[in-house]
C-alpha positions as a printed NumPy array, in Angstrom:
array([[-29.87 ,  21.473,  35.947],
       [-32.04 ,  18.964,  34.088],
       [-35.202,  19.264,  36.172],
       [-36.836,  22.638,  35.652],
       [-39.881,  23.982,  37.526],
       [-42.849,  24.653,  35.207],
       [-43.322,  28.136,  36.701],
       [-39.784,  29.049,  35.597],
       [-40.532,  28.037,  32.001],
       [-43.856,  29.888,  32.07 ],
       [-41.936,  33.07 ,  32.952],
       [-39.814,  32.725,  29.8  ],
       [-37.62 ,  30.305,  27.882],
       [-34.91 ,  28.64 ,  29.948],
       [-31.37 ,  27.909,  28.85 ],
       [-30.554,  24.362,  29.896],
       [-27.054,  23.263,  30.754],
       [-26.393,  20.152,  32.789],
       [-25.018,  16.652,  32.954],
       [-25.912,  13.227,  34.238],
       [-23.832,  10.104,  34.468],
       [-23.945,   6.355,  34.886],
       [-24.729,   6.692,  38.607],
       [-27.957,   8.652,  37.976],
       [-31.16 ,   6.985,  39.211],
       [-32.734,   7.428,  35.751],
       [-30.877,   4.401,  34.356],
       [-32.324,   0.891,  34.55 ],
       [-30.458,  -2.391,  34.883],
       [-29.21 ,  -3.482,  31.482],
       [-29.111,   0.032,  30.01 ],
       [-26.074,   0.958,  27.967],
       [-24.969,   3.592,  30.438],
       [-22.455,   6.267,  29.457],
       [-18.784,   6.362,  30.28 ],
       [-18.414,   9.45 ,  32.439],
       [-21.225,  11.94 ,  31.989],
       [-23.636,  13.005,  29.275],
       [-23.505,  16.769,  28.821],
       [-26.736,  18.474,  27.827],
       [-27.282,  21.971,  26.451],
       [-30.393,  23.501,  24.964],
       [-33.475,  25.599,  25.44 ],
       [-36.796,  24.766,  27.079],
       [-39.822,  26.907,  26.216],
       [-43.619,  26.956,  26.243],
       [-45.195,  25.314,  23.188],
       [-48.856,  26.012,  23.867],
       [-51.133,  25.486,  26.836],
       [-49.727,  22.704,  29.006],
       [-47.005,  21.868,  26.46 ],
       [-43.269,  22.5  ,  26.55 ],
       [-40.587,  22.136,  23.893],
       [-36.91 ,  21.286,  24.421],
       [-34.425,  21.816,  21.623],
       [-30.81 ,  21.014,  22.29 ],
       [-28.027,  18.527,  22.091],
       [-26.27 ,  16.016,  24.244],
       [-22.982,  14.218,  24.006],
       [-21.048,  11.556,  25.822],
       [-19.301,   8.253,  25.272],
       [-20.593,   4.698,  25.38 ],
       [-18.549,   1.601,  26.113],
       [-18.897,  -1.445,  23.911],
       [-17.061,  -4.299,  22.257],
       [-15.936,  -4.479,  18.651],
       [-18.305,  -6.892,  16.954],
       [-15.43 ,  -8.663,  15.171],
       [-12.532,  -8.869,  17.638],
       [-14.319,  -8.181,  20.961],
       [-11.861,  -5.426,  21.904],
       [-13.454,  -3.091,  24.451],
       [-13.716,   0.464,  23.189],
       [-15.451,   3.791,  23.695],
       [-17.742,   5.286,  21.067],
       [-18.603,   8.987,  21.045],
       [-22.334,   9.747,  20.958],
       [-23.681,  13.155,  19.849],
       [-27.3  ,  13.95 ,  19.144],
       [-29.467,  16.935,  18.358],
       [-32.648,  16.415,  20.335],
       [-36.137,  17.891,  20.003],
       [-38.548,  16.851,  22.744],
       [-42.147,  17.705,  23.508],
       [-43.552,  17.507,  27.049],
       [-47.249,  17.674,  27.974],
       [-49.049,  18.203,  31.275],
       [-52.004,  16.071,  30.124],
       [-51.083,  12.394,  30.805],
       [-53.456,  11.218,  28.056],
       [-51.424,  13.111,  25.474],
       [-48.212,  11.255,  26.358],
       [-50.104,   7.939,  26.526],
       [-51.418,   8.422,  22.977],
       [-48.174,   9.599,  21.382],
       [-44.858,   7.929,  22.282],
       [-42.985,  11.032,  21.092],
       [-44.607,  13.196,  23.785],
       [-43.179,  12.943,  27.289],
       [-45.126,  13.642,  30.484],
       [-44.428,  16.604,  32.724],
       [-43.424,  14.992,  35.979],
       [-41.049,  15.317,  38.862],
       [-41.579,  17.192,  42.052],
       [-44.327,  16.389,  44.503],
       [-47.233,  17.574,  42.312],
       [-45.89 ,  17.03 ,  38.809],
       [-44.798,  20.652,  38.603],
       [-41.354,  20.045,  37.09 ],
       [-40.086,  19.096,  33.679],
       [-37.49 ,  16.399,  34.232],
       [-35.526,  16.021,  31.   ],
       [-33.543,  12.958,  32.166],
       [-36.061,  10.163,  31.342],
       [-36.565,  11.515,  27.816],
       [-32.82 ,  11.998,  27.329],
       [-32.214,   8.454,  28.622],
       [-34.543,   7.114,  25.944],
       [-32.874,   9.215,  23.247],
       [-29.45 ,   8.019,  24.433],
       [-30.46 ,   4.358,  24.266],
       [-31.773,   4.825,  20.734],
       [-28.624,   6.64 ,  19.598],
       [-25.918,   4.384,  21.072],
       [-24.803,   2.025,  18.291],
       [-25.659,  -1.62 ,  18.904],
       [-22.642,  -2.809,  16.906],
       [-19.3  ,  -1.036,  16.654],
       [-16.002,  -1.761,  14.962],
       [-12.644,  -0.886,  16.477],
       [-11.553,   0.086,  12.954],
       [-13.043,  -0.399,   9.484],
       [-10.507,  -3.071,   8.468],
       [-10.796,  -5.147,  11.671],
       [ -9.893,  -8.765,  10.86 ],
       [-11.722, -10.227,  13.853],
       [-10.935, -13.456,  15.667],
       [ -9.65 , -16.729,  14.234],
       [-12.574, -19.106,  13.9  ],
       [-10.414, -22.029,  15.027],
       [ -8.335, -20.795,  17.969],
       [ -9.916, -17.408,  18.779],
       [ -6.7  , -15.392,  18.328],
       [ -7.062, -11.72 ,  17.46 ],
       [ -6.122, -11.565,  13.76 ],
       [ -5.356,  -7.837,  14.038],
       [ -2.242,  -8.786,  15.998],
       [ -0.949, -11.052,  13.214],
       [ -1.572, -14.544,  11.901],
       [ -2.18 , -17.263,  14.471],
       [ -0.386, -20.603,  14.637],
       [ -3.397, -22.615,  13.448],
       [ -3.583, -20.5  ,  10.268],
       [  0.021, -21.328,   9.38 ],
       [ -0.561, -25.056,   9.915],
       [ -3.596, -25.133,   7.631],
       [ -1.64 , -23.331,   4.854],
       [  1.199, -25.929,   4.825]])
């Protein structure tokens, strides 16, 4: 469960355990959505009047292409996350590290998904390598050099 009623948190800290995947409505077009689901565990507690603190972790896998050979691959993503939520909208407008309490009909829920989406997008590597010694593609014919020398390489050596 990643959307927790404020009244539940006010009664005492809440253990959070949940997941959301690529089909969740939180994602926008063009986001680097996860492969499968992102699992989330942590604790949500009161951090002062109208403020709530989440401390936890999430993990999942992202799909991408090797920047040298363009082989499609999955990259594991793990992150410790510390998030602050505030009931006062001005507080989240002034500080980009503070997230608004929202969700529900009257803004009486703390929906962790938008904040976790942002953290995910910041953590997913923009460039990945299939392996550290990836040889990439031939600049002439585009052959994958990890699979051996290409025919145009042999011709230029003769």
